[in-house]
Each structure stands twice: as structure tokens, then as C-alpha cells.
C-alpha positions in Angstrom: -0.2 0.0 -0.2 1.4 3.8 -0.9 0.7 6.5 1.2 0.7 9.5 -1.7 0.7 13.0 -0.6 -0.6 14.9 -3.9 -1.8 18.8 -4.3 -4.6 19.7 -7.1 -3.1 21.3 -10.2 -5.8 24.9 -10.2 -6.9 25.3 -5.9 -4.0 23.7 -4.5 -5.0 21.7 -1.8 -3.2 19.3 -1.1 -4.5 15.2 0.1 -3.0 12.3 1.3 -4.4 9.5 -0.4 -3.9 5.6 0.5 -3.6 4.0 -3.0 -3.1 -0.1 -3.5 -0.7 0.9 -7.1 0.9 4.1 -7.3 -1.0 3.6 -11.3 -4.8 4.0 -9.0 -3.1 7.9 -8.4 -3.7 8.6 -12.2 -7.8 8.1 -10.8 -8.0 10.2 -9.3 -9.5 13.6 -9.2 -9.7 16.8 -6.7 -13.6 17.3 -5.9 -13.4 21.2 -8.1 -12.3 18.7 -11.1 -9.0 19.6 -12.0 -5.7 16.9 -11.5 -3.3 15.8 -9.1 0.1 16.7 -9.0 1.8 14.3 -6.4 4.5 15.4 -4.2 4.9 12.8 -1.7 5.3 8.3 -2.1 6.4 6.7 1.1 5.4 3.3 2.1 2.0 2.2 3.8 1.9 -1.2 6.2 -1.7 -0.4 8.1 -1.4 -2.2 11.3 -4.6 -3.4 13.2 -5.0 -4.2 16.8 -6.7 -6.3 18.2 -9.5 -5.0 20.7 -9.7 -4.8 24.4 -12.0 -4.8 27.2 -12.1 -0.3 28.3 -11.4 -0.2 31.6 -13.1 3.0 34.0 -10.7 3.9 37.0 -12.2 4.7 39.3 -12.1 9.1 39.5 -9.9 11.1 41.9 -11.0 12.6 45.7 -11.5 16.4 45.2 -8.7 16.7 47.4 -10.1 20.2 50.1 -8.6 23.9 48.7 -4.9 25.4 51.0 -5.5 28.3 52.7 
């Protein structure tokens, strides 16, 4: 998987796009209708974590204010 930083060729909006193949970047277009220019490319491997139970810690007791 690839993480690609692209900028619109018309409105200069920058976006990060995740693609499986670098040829897929050519198919992406900006909402304004113009194509993107690639600024940087980096390899990306997603990491999946296991779900765990949520532990709720007791709230700390309020201490009296100092004089």
C-alpha cells in the first residue's frame, strides 16, 4: 500500500491518498475537477490492533483547597 501526498493543479489543495497501486493515483481527481500533482510517495503498511475491554479508572477524590 502507498501513501501519496498530492496537490490539486488548480486550487492548490493538498490531500493524502492511500492506494494499493501507484497507477491508481492517476484516477483520483480533486473535487474542483482538476487532476492532482504528486508531491511525495511513501510505503504504508496498515497495523491492525486487537480489541480489548475498556477499563474505567476510579475518579480521583477532590481534595480540600489550601488556605
